[in-house]
VOTI-605089 format. One line per field, with one value per residue: residue number from 1; residue in one letter; y, z, x of N, C-alpha, C, O in turn. Coordinates in steps of 0.2 Angstrom, whole numbers. Layout:
N
num <- NUM,...
residuo <- A,...
nY <- Y,...
nZ <- Z,...
nX <- X,...
caY <- Y,...
caZ <- Z,...
caX <- X,...
cY <- Y,...
cZ <- Z,...
cX <- X,...
oY <- Y,...
oZ <- Z,...
oX <- X,...
This chain:
324
num <- 1,2,3,4,5,6,7,8,9,10,11,12,13,14,15,16,17,18,19,20,21,22,23,24,25,26,27,28,29,30,31,32,33,34,35,36,37,38,39,40,41,42,43,44,45,46,47,48,49,50,51,52,53,54,55,56,57,58,59,60,61,62,63,64,65,66,67,68,69,70,71,72,73,74,75,76,77,78,79,80,81,82,83,84,85,86,87,88,89,90,91,92,93,94,95,96,97,98,99,100,101,102,103,104,105,106,107,108,109,110,111,112,113,114,115,116,117,118,119,120,121,122,123,124,125,126,127,128,129,130,131,132,133,134,135,136,137,138,139,140,141,142,143,144,145,146,147,148,149,150,151,152,153,154,155,156,157,158,159,160,161,162,163,164,165,166,167,168,169,170,171,172,173,174,175,176,177,178,179,180,181,182,183,184,185,186,187,188,189,190,191,192,193,194,195,196,197,198,199,200,201,202,203,204,205,206,207,208,209,210,211,212,213,214,215,216,217,218,219,220,221,222,223,224,225,226,227,228,229,230,231,232,233,234,235,236,237,238,239,240,241,242,243,244,245,246,247,248,249,250,251,252,253,254,255,256,257,258,259,260,261,262,263,264,265,266,267,268,269,270,271,272,273,274,275,276,277,278,279,280,281,282,283,284,285,286,287,288,289,290,291,292,293,294,295,296,297,298,299,300,301,302,303,304,305,306,307,308,309,310,311,312,313,314,315,316,317,318,319,320,321,322,323,324
residuo <- M,Q,P,R,N,M,S,M,S,G,V,V,D,L,A,A,V,K,A,A,G,E,A,K,A,K,A,E,Q,A,R,A,E,S,A,R,T,G,G,G,G,A,V,S,P,S,A,L,V,I,D,V,D,E,A,G,F,E,S,D,V,L,Q,R,S,T,E,V,P,V,V,I,D,F,W,A,D,W,C,E,P,C,K,Q,L,G,P,L,L,E,R,L,A,V,E,Y,N,G,R,F,V,L,A,K,V,D,V,D,A,N,Q,M,L,M,Q,Q,F,G,I,Q,G,I,P,A,V,F,A,V,V,A,G,Q,A,L,P,L,F,Q,G,A,A,P,E,S,Q,I,R,Q,T,L,D,Q,L,V,Q,V,A,E,E,R,F,G,L,T,G,I,A,V,D,P,D,A,A,G,D,S,G,A,A,P,A,E,A,P,A,G,P,Y,D,A,L,L,E,S,A,V,Q,A,L,D,A,G,D,F,G,G,A,V,Q,A,Y,R,N,V,L,A,D,D,P,A,N,T,E,A,K,L,G,L,A,Q,A,Q,L,L,G,R,V,A,D,L,D,P,Q,Q,T,R,T,L,A,A,E,K,P,A,D,P,A,A,Q,M,A,A,A,D,L,D,L,V,G,G,H,V,E,D,A,F,G,R,L,V,E,T,V,R,R,T,F,G,E,D,R,D,L,V,R,V,R,L,L,E,L,F,E,V,V,G,P,D,D,P,R,V,I,A,A,R,T,A,L,A,R,V,L,F
nY <- -6,11,25,38,51,49,54,60,68,82,87,85,93,106,107,114,117,130,135,126,126,139,138,128,134,144,136,131,142,146,135,137,149,145,136,145,153,144,136,122,110,93,87,82,67,70,83,81,81,93,106,117,134,148,160,155,149,154,154,141,132,137,143,133,123,126,118,105,94,98,90,92,90,91,92,88,88,81,73,57,48,56,53,41,42,52,48,38,45,52,42,38,49,50,37,40,48,61,65,71,83,83,93,98,104,111,112,118,128,135,142,150,145,133,137,144,133,127,117,104,93,83,70,79,80,89,95,105,111,119,131,129,123,107,96,81,69,65,60,42,30,15,11,7,13,26,27,25,37,46,42,45,59,62,59,68,80,78,77,87,99,98,95,86,83,83,82,69,66,52,51,63,73,77,91,90,81,69,52,46,37,20,14,2,-14,-19,-30,-34,-30,-37,-44,-32,-26,-36,-35,-22,-24,-33,-25,-16,-24,-26,-36,-36,-45,-53,-43,-39,-51,-51,-40,-43,-54,-48,-40,-51,-55,-42,-33,-19,-13,1,4,-7,-8,4,1,-11,-6,2,-7,-15,-6,-2,-14,-16,-5,-8,-15,-8,1,18,27,20,15,27,31,21,23,36,33,24,29,23,11,1,-6,1,14,12,8,19,28,23,26,40,42,37,45,57,64,66,72,70,56,52,59,54,41,43,48,37,28,35,33,19,3,-10,-24,-19,-5,-7,-13,-3,6,0,0,13,16,9,17,28,23,23,36,42,43,55,65,80,79,66,67,76,68,57,63,67,54,49,57,53,40,40
nZ <- 0,-4,5,11,8,-3,-17,-33,-34,-32,-43,-53,-49,-50,-63,-72,-88,-94,-86,-87,-101,-102,-94,-101,-113,-108,-104,-116,-122,-114,-116,-129,-129,-121,-130,-140,-135,-133,-122,-112,-114,-112,-96,-82,-72,-58,-58,-57,-44,-32,-20,-12,-7,1,-6,-18,-24,-34,-46,-46,-44,-48,-61,-67,-67,-79,-88,-84,-73,-55,-41,-24,-9,7,21,37,47,60,58,57,48,37,33,28,17,9,3,-5,-14,-21,-27,-36,-43,-52,-58,-65,-75,-79,-81,-70,-58,-43,-29,-14,2,16,30,43,40,31,34,30,17,21,28,17,9,18,26,38,44,43,34,19,3,-12,-29,-42,-57,-72,-65,-56,-40,-33,-22,-16,-7,10,24,29,16,5,-8,-19,-20,-20,-32,-41,-38,-44,-57,-61,-59,-69,-81,-80,-81,-94,-103,-100,-98,-107,-104,-106,-99,-96,-105,-101,-99,-96,-95,-92,-81,-64,-52,-47,-55,-53,-50,-38,-24,-20,-6,5,6,20,34,34,23,13,19,23,11,5,13,10,-3,-1,5,-6,-14,-7,3,18,29,25,25,38,44,38,43,57,57,55,67,76,76,78,89,91,78,70,57,55,66,64,51,54,62,54,43,51,54,41,37,46,42,30,26,31,32,30,34,41,51,58,62,71,80,85,91,101,112,122,118,116,104,93,95,93,80,73,77,70,57,58,59,47,39,41,52,65,79,82,82,92,103,103,108,120,127,127,135,147,149,151,159,167,157,145,145,145,133,124,128,123,109,107,110,99,88,91,88,74,70,77,90,93,88,91,94,98,110,117,118,125,137,140,141,152,162,163,166,178
nX <- 4,3,9,-2,1,10,8,3,-7,-7,0,-8,-19,-13,-10,-19,-27,-24,-14,-4,-2,4,15,22,25,34,44,48,53,63,72,75,82,93,99,102,112,122,121,115,122,128,129,139,137,138,133,120,115,113,118,107,104,95,99,103,92,83,90,96,85,72,74,81,71,64,70,72,64,65,69,66,74,71,80,89,104,102,91,87,79,81,94,94,85,91,104,98,89,99,106,96,94,105,103,91,96,96,83,78,83,91,89,96,91,96,87,89,98,91,78,68,65,59,48,41,38,29,32,30,36,51,60,55,49,48,44,49,42,44,43,33,28,27,20,27,30,31,40,45,48,47,59,53,41,44,50,39,32,42,42,29,30,40,33,22,29,34,23,14,21,32,45,59,70,88,104,116,133,141,155,160,169,167,167,180,186,190,187,176,183,179,171,177,170,159,158,144,138,132,121,114,111,103,92,88,84,74,64,62,55,44,43,42,43,54,64,64,69,82,88,88,97,109,109,110,123,129,124,124,124,121,114,107,98,91,85,78,68,61,57,49,39,34,29,19,9,6,-6,-16,-31,-32,-43,-52,-44,-41,-53,-57,-48,-51,-64,-60,-51,-43,-39,-26,-21,-28,-24,-10,-9,-14,-4,7,3,3,17,22,17,24,20,27,27,13,12,20,14,2,4,11,0,-8,-1,-2,-16,-17,-14,-3,0,-5,-1,13,15,12,21,33,31,31,45,50,46,54,66,65,65,76,88,94,86,77,63,61,69,61,49,53,55,42,36,43,38,25,26,33
caY <- 0,17,30,42,57,47,55,65,72,89,89,85,99,112,107,116,118,136,136,121,129,145,135,124,139,147,131,130,148,146,130,140,154,142,133,150,156,139,132,116,105,88,88,76,64,73,89,80,82,100,109,124,138,153,164,153,146,156,152,134,128,140,144,126,119,127,114,99,94,98,87,96,85,95,87,91,83,78,69,50,46,59,50,35,44,57,44,34,50,54,37,38,55,47,32,42,50,68,66,76,85,83,99,96,110,110,116,122,134,139,142,154,141,128,141,145,127,125,110,103,88,81,72,81,80,92,95,111,110,125,136,127,119,101,91,74,65,67,54,37,26,11,13,5,18,33,26,26,44,49,40,50,66,63,58,74,85,78,77,93,104,97,94,79,82,86,77,68,63,48,51,69,73,82,97,88,78,62,47,45,30,16,12,-5,-18,-20,-37,-36,-27,-42,-44,-26,-25,-41,-32,-16,-27,-36,-19,-13,-29,-26,-42,-34,-50,-54,-37,-39,-56,-50,-35,-47,-58,-43,-39,-56,-55,-36,-29,-12,-10,7,4,-13,-6,8,-3,-16,-2,5,-12,-17,0,-2,-20,-15,-1,-10,-17,-3,6,24,30,15,15,33,32,17,27,41,30,20,32,20,5,1,-8,6,19,10,8,26,31,20,30,46,42,36,52,62,68,63,74,67,49,52,62,49,35,45,49,30,25,38,30,12,0,-17,-26,-14,0,-9,-14,4,9,-4,2,20,15,6,22,32,20,25,44,43,45,62,70,84,77,60,69,78,63,53,67,66,48,48,60,49,33,41
caZ <- 0,-4,10,8,5,-8,-22,-37,-35,-32,-50,-57,-47,-52,-70,-76,-95,-96,-83,-90,-107,-101,-91,-106,-117,-105,-104,-123,-123,-110,-119,-135,-127,-119,-136,-144,-131,-132,-116,-113,-116,-108,-89,-78,-67,-52,-58,-56,-37,-30,-13,-13,-2,-1,-11,-25,-25,-40,-52,-46,-44,-52,-68,-69,-68,-85,-93,-81,-66,-50,-35,-18,-3,13,26,42,50,65,56,55,42,31,32,24,11,5,-2,-10,-19,-24,-32,-41,-48,-56,-62,-70,-81,-82,-81,-65,-55,-36,-25,-7,6,24,33,48,37,26,38,26,12,24,29,11,7,22,29,45,46,38,27,15,-4,-17,-35,-46,-64,-75,-60,-51,-34,-32,-16,-18,-1,17,29,26,11,2,-14,-25,-20,-22,-40,-44,-38,-48,-64,-62,-60,-76,-86,-80,-84,-102,-106,-98,-98,-113,-101,-107,-95,-99,-107,-97,-101,-91,-95,-90,-74,-59,-51,-45,-61,-51,-48,-30,-22,-17,1,6,9,27,35,34,17,9,22,23,4,4,17,6,-9,1,6,-12,-16,-2,7,24,33,23,27,45,46,36,48,63,56,56,74,80,77,80,92,91,72,69,51,55,70,60,46,57,65,48,40,55,53,35,37,50,39,23,24,35,29,34,36,46,57,62,65,76,86,88,95,106,114,127,115,114,97,89,95,90,72,71,78,64,51,59,58,40,35,43,58,71,85,83,83,99,108,104,112,127,130,128,140,153,150,151,165,166,151,139,146,143,126,121,129,119,103,107,109,92,84,93,83,67,70,78,97,94,86,97,95,102,116,120,119,130,144,142,143,159,167,163,170,185
caX <- 0,6,7,-7,4,14,3,5,-13,-5,2,-15,-23,-10,-9,-25,-25,-21,-8,1,0,8,22,25,28,40,49,51,56,70,76,77,87,99,102,105,118,127,120,111,126,128,132,142,132,138,129,113,114,116,116,104,102,90,102,103,86,79,94,97,79,66,76,83,65,61,73,71,61,69,66,69,75,72,83,93,109,99,86,89,76,84,101,92,82,95,108,93,87,105,107,90,95,110,100,86,100,95,76,76,89,90,92,96,90,97,82,92,102,87,72,63,62,55,42,38,35,24,34,28,41,56,61,50,51,44,47,47,42,42,42,27,30,22,21,28,29,34,41,48,44,51,62,48,35,48,51,33,31,46,40,23,33,43,28,18,34,35,17,10,26,37,52,61,76,94,108,121,139,144,162,162,172,164,171,187,189,193,182,176,185,174,172,178,164,159,156,137,135,128,115,110,109,97,87,85,81,67,60,60,50,38,44,44,46,61,69,65,74,89,91,89,103,115,109,112,130,132,118,125,124,116,110,102,93,86,82,73,62,58,54,43,34,31,25,12,5,5,-13,-21,-36,-31,-49,-55,-39,-42,-60,-57,-44,-55,-69,-58,-45,-39,-38,-19,-21,-31,-19,-3,-10,-15,2,11,1,5,24,24,14,28,18,31,24,7,13,23,10,-4,6,12,-6,-11,2,-5,-23,-18,-11,-1,2,-7,4,20,14,12,28,38,30,34,52,52,46,60,72,64,66,83,89,96,80,74,56,62,71,55,44,56,54,35,35,45,33,19,28,35
cY <- 6,22,35,48,55,48,60,69,80,91,90,92,105,113,109,118,124,137,132,123,135,142,132,129,143,143,131,136,148,141,133,145,151,139,139,153,150,135,126,110,99,89,81,73,67,80,88,80,88,102,116,127,144,158,162,149,147,153,144,130,131,140,137,122,121,122,106,99,94,96,90,91,90,91,91,85,79,73,62,47,49,56,44,37,48,53,40,39,52,48,37,44,53,42,34,47,56,69,70,77,86,89,98,103,108,115,121,128,138,139,145,149,135,131,142,139,124,118,109,97,86,74,74,82,84,92,102,110,116,130,134,122,113,97,84,69,67,60,48,33,21,14,12,11,25,32,27,33,48,48,44,57,67,63,65,79,84,79,84,99,104,97,87,78,85,80,76,64,59,48,58,69,78,88,95,84,71,58,46,38,26,14,4,-8,-20,-28,-39,-33,-31,-43,-38,-25,-30,-38,-26,-19,-30,-30,-16,-18,-30,-32,-39,-39,-52,-49,-38,-45,-55,-45,-39,-52,-54,-42,-45,-57,-48,-32,-22,-9,-5,6,-2,-11,-1,5,-8,-12,0,-1,-15,-12,-1,-8,-19,-10,-3,-12,-13,1,13,27,26,15,21,34,27,20,32,39,26,23,28,13,5,-1,-3,12,18,10,15,30,29,25,37,47,41,42,58,66,65,65,71,60,48,54,57,43,37,45,42,27,28,35,23,9,-7,-18,-22,-8,-2,-11,-8,7,6,-1,9,20,13,12,27,30,23,32,45,46,52,68,73,82,70,62,71,73,58,57,66,59,46,51,56,42,34,47
cZ <- 0,1,7,5,-1,-15,-26,-39,-35,-39,-54,-56,-50,-60,-74,-83,-97,-93,-86,-97,-107,-99,-97,-111,-115,-105,-111,-124,-120,-113,-126,-134,-125,-125,-140,-141,-130,-126,-117,-115,-111,-101,-87,-74,-60,-52,-57,-48,-34,-23,-15,-7,-4,-6,-18,-28,-32,-46,-52,-46,-49,-59,-71,-71,-75,-90,-90,-74,-61,-44,-29,-12,3,19,32,45,55,64,53,49,35,29,28,17,6,0,-7,-16,-24,-30,-37,-46,-53,-61,-67,-75,-84,-83,-75,-62,-47,-32,-18,-3,13,27,39,46,32,29,33,20,15,26,23,8,12,25,36,48,41,39,23,8,-9,-24,-38,-53,-67,-70,-55,-46,-34,-27,-18,-12,5,21,25,21,8,-5,-20,-25,-22,-30,-43,-44,-43,-56,-65,-63,-67,-81,-86,-83,-92,-105,-105,-99,-104,-110,-102,-104,-99,-101,-102,-100,-96,-90,-93,-83,-70,-58,-50,-51,-59,-49,-41,-29,-19,-10,1,9,16,28,34,28,13,12,22,16,3,8,13,0,-7,2,-1,-15,-12,2,14,29,32,25,34,47,44,41,55,63,57,64,79,81,79,82,91,84,70,63,52,60,67,55,48,59,59,44,44,54,47,34,40,46,32,21,28,30,33,38,42,52,61,65,71,82,89,93,101,109,119,125,113,106,92,89,92,82,70,71,72,58,52,57,51,36,37,49,64,78,87,85,90,104,109,109,119,131,132,134,147,154,152,157,163,160,145,139,143,136,122,122,124,112,102,106,102,87,85,88,76,66,71,85,98,91,91,98,99,109,120,122,125,137,145,144,150,164,168,167,177,189
cX <- 4,4,2,-5,9,10,5,-2,-12,-3,-4,-19,-20,-10,-16,-23,-22,-14,-2,3,5,15,26,29,34,45,53,55,63,74,79,83,93,102,105,111,123,126,117,115,125,132,135,137,132,134,122,110,117,114,113,103,97,93,102,97,83,83,94,91,74,68,78,77,62,65,72,68,66,66,70,69,76,74,87,98,106,94,88,86,79,91,100,90,87,100,104,91,93,106,102,91,100,107,95,89,98,87,73,83,87,93,91,96,91,92,84,95,97,79,67,61,58,48,38,35,30,26,33,33,45,58,55,52,46,47,45,48,39,40,36,29,24,24,22,26,33,35,45,44,49,53,57,43,38,48,45,31,36,44,34,26,36,38,24,23,34,28,13,15,31,44,54,68,82,99,114,127,142,151,165,164,168,169,179,190,191,187,182,179,180,176,173,171,164,157,149,134,130,121,111,108,103,91,83,81,74,62,57,54,44,38,47,46,53,66,70,70,81,92,92,95,109,115,111,119,133,126,119,125,119,111,105,97,88,82,77,67,58,54,48,37,30,27,18,7,3,-2,-18,-25,-35,-38,-52,-51,-40,-48,-60,-53,-47,-61,-67,-51,-40,-38,-31,-18,-23,-26,-12,-4,-11,-8,7,9,3,13,26,22,19,26,21,28,18,7,15,18,4,-2,8,5,-9,-8,-1,-12,-23,-13,-8,2,1,-2,11,20,15,19,33,37,32,42,54,51,51,66,71,66,73,84,90,91,77,67,56,64,65,50,47,54,47,33,37,41,27,20,29,33
oY <- 7,23,37,51,60,43,65,73,83,97,94,95,110,118,105,119,124,139,134,123,135,145,132,128,144,145,130,136,150,142,132,145,153,139,138,155,152,131,124,105,100,93,76,77,68,82,92,80,89,100,119,124,144,160,166,146,143,151,141,124,128,138,136,118,117,121,102,104,91,98,90,89,92,86,98,79,73,69,61,45,46,56,42,34,47,54,39,37,53,50,35,43,55,42,32,49,57,75,73,74,88,90,96,107,104,121,126,134,143,136,143,149,134,128,141,140,119,114,114,97,87,71,71,85,82,90,105,108,118,134,139,117,115,95,82,66,71,56,49,33,23,18,17,12,29,38,31,36,52,52,47,60,72,67,67,84,90,83,87,105,108,98,82,73,88,75,80,59,62,47,59,66,83,89,99,84,67,61,45,33,29,12,1,-5,-22,-31,-45,-32,-29,-43,-38,-22,-28,-39,-25,-16,-30,-31,-15,-16,-34,-34,-40,-38,-53,-51,-37,-44,-56,-46,-37,-53,-57,-42,-44,-59,-48,-28,-19,-3,-7,7,-1,-13,-2,6,-8,-14,0,0,-16,-14,-1,-8,-22,-12,0,-10,-15,3,13,29,29,15,21,37,29,20,33,42,26,20,30,9,8,2,-1,15,22,13,16,34,33,27,40,51,45,44,63,71,61,61,69,58,44,50,56,41,33,43,41,23,25,34,20,13,-10,-14,-21,-6,2,-9,-7,10,10,0,11,24,15,13,31,34,24,34,49,50,55,74,70,82,69,59,70,73,56,53,65,59,43,49,56,40,30,48
oZ <- 4,2,1,1,-3,-18,-24,-44,-39,-41,-58,-60,-52,-62,-78,-84,-100,-96,-86,-99,-111,-101,-97,-114,-118,-106,-111,-128,-123,-114,-127,-138,-127,-125,-143,-145,-127,-124,-123,-117,-105,-101,-89,-71,-57,-46,-57,-47,-35,-21,-18,-2,-10,-11,-22,-33,-36,-50,-57,-49,-54,-64,-77,-75,-77,-96,-94,-71,-61,-41,-29,-10,4,20,31,44,56,68,48,45,30,23,24,12,0,-6,-13,-22,-30,-35,-43,-52,-59,-67,-72,-80,-90,-85,-76,-62,-46,-33,-16,-4,16,27,40,49,30,25,33,19,12,25,23,5,10,27,40,54,35,44,24,7,-9,-24,-36,-55,-66,-72,-51,-48,-34,-26,-22,-13,4,21,19,21,7,-8,-24,-31,-25,-33,-48,-49,-47,-60,-71,-68,-70,-86,-92,-87,-95,-110,-110,-101,-105,-114,-99,-105,-104,-98,-99,-104,-91,-85,-92,-79,-73,-62,-51,-51,-63,-46,-38,-32,-15,-9,-2,13,18,23,33,28,11,9,21,15,-1,5,13,-2,-11,1,-1,-19,-14,5,15,33,36,27,37,52,48,43,58,68,60,67,84,87,83,79,92,83,70,63,49,59,68,54,45,58,59,42,41,54,47,31,38,46,29,16,28,25,39,43,47,58,67,70,76,88,95,98,106,107,119,128,108,103,87,84,89,79,64,67,69,54,47,53,48,31,34,51,68,82,93,89,94,109,114,113,123,136,137,138,152,160,154,160,158,157,140,134,139,132,117,117,121,108,97,102,100,83,81,86,73,61,68,87,103,92,96,104,103,114,126,128,129,142,151,149,154,170,173,171,181,194
oX <- 9,-2,3,-8,12,8,9,-2,-15,-5,-5,-21,-23,-9,-18,-17,-16,-10,3,9,10,20,32,34,39,51,59,60,68,80,85,87,99,109,111,116,128,131,115,112,122,137,133,132,127,133,118,104,123,108,116,101,95,89,101,97,81,80,94,91,72,64,76,77,57,62,72,69,71,61,76,63,82,71,87,97,109,92,91,90,80,92,104,91,87,99,106,92,92,108,103,90,99,108,95,86,97,85,68,88,81,99,85,100,87,93,82,95,99,75,61,55,53,43,32,29,27,21,35,34,44,57,50,58,40,53,39,53,34,35,35,32,18,30,17,21,38,30,47,38,55,50,56,41,35,47,44,28,33,45,33,23,35,39,23,20,34,28,11,13,35,48,51,71,82,99,116,125,145,154,171,161,165,173,183,196,194,182,187,177,175,182,169,168,170,155,147,128,125,116,105,102,98,86,77,76,69,56,51,50,39,33,53,51,57,72,75,74,86,98,97,99,114,120,113,121,138,123,113,126,113,105,100,91,82,76,71,61,52,48,43,31,24,22,13,1,-2,-5,-24,-23,-38,-38,-54,-53,-40,-49,-63,-55,-47,-63,-70,-46,-34,-35,-29,-14,-19,-25,-10,1,-8,-6,11,14,6,15,30,25,17,29,17,27,16,4,12,17,1,-6,7,5,-13,-11,-2,-14,-28,-10,-10,6,5,0,14,25,19,21,37,42,35,45,60,56,53,69,76,69,77,80,89,92,75,65,52,61,64,47,43,53,45,29,34,40,24,16,28,34
């Protein structure tokens, strides 16, 4: 099941016939001008991923979006899910071979951009196509679902705005002209890779087992701990009906199962504080085994977000107040 905010409905809503026609005309005009002045040549693969700040946003994103869709990854160094999503988006940007450019925005250093896009939580991913901003998704998601969203973005950009991407020269050197050195393979790389492949295939049980195999030998493995928590979360929400789940949670505020399911949906949707607050309140309302069950689930969600995240630290404090 695709998370409810992993949708291209925003693109369809924004692409009214008149607006799309005007944007397409501007894009074609910009490409013609670029060709006339000698621009628009093939770029190196490294140029497909760029760091963007507020000062360069107009040229790096808005103007560039008249030639190629620009996907914006809003991230922060303290955000653990961002550390998983960022490298995945970078890899896909190169794999898609010029059909989109990835712009990375550090929200801590660019608060104004975060406010302008109305971002409530990170990671958050938007696209800009021919100058128009389009929401893509927020929160954690498997690679297969991200690919579906990017495929829809590329299709809309081509059909409605005439953007076919930019040429890429795989032999062109980046800024340094030197190929990056490959990191040596770690002892658990094969198991971790198999876990990622299982996630991409929607085999959440297989991913869980692969991560557990790593943790059996290396209990402190950070990547496996995070991956296990994410795989378990995605497996739990895969078959949930969002409307039914939220209705049941509203009707049964003290029911542990109902509240945990709704909290899972909150977290997958990027509503981190809502998920934590819901479970802290459920811990307050329950006793005995029910309380312990909810407490353990909350700790699992902490693993997904990351122990250093300010929202996790705040929720741990709130949980301690409720328990003690």
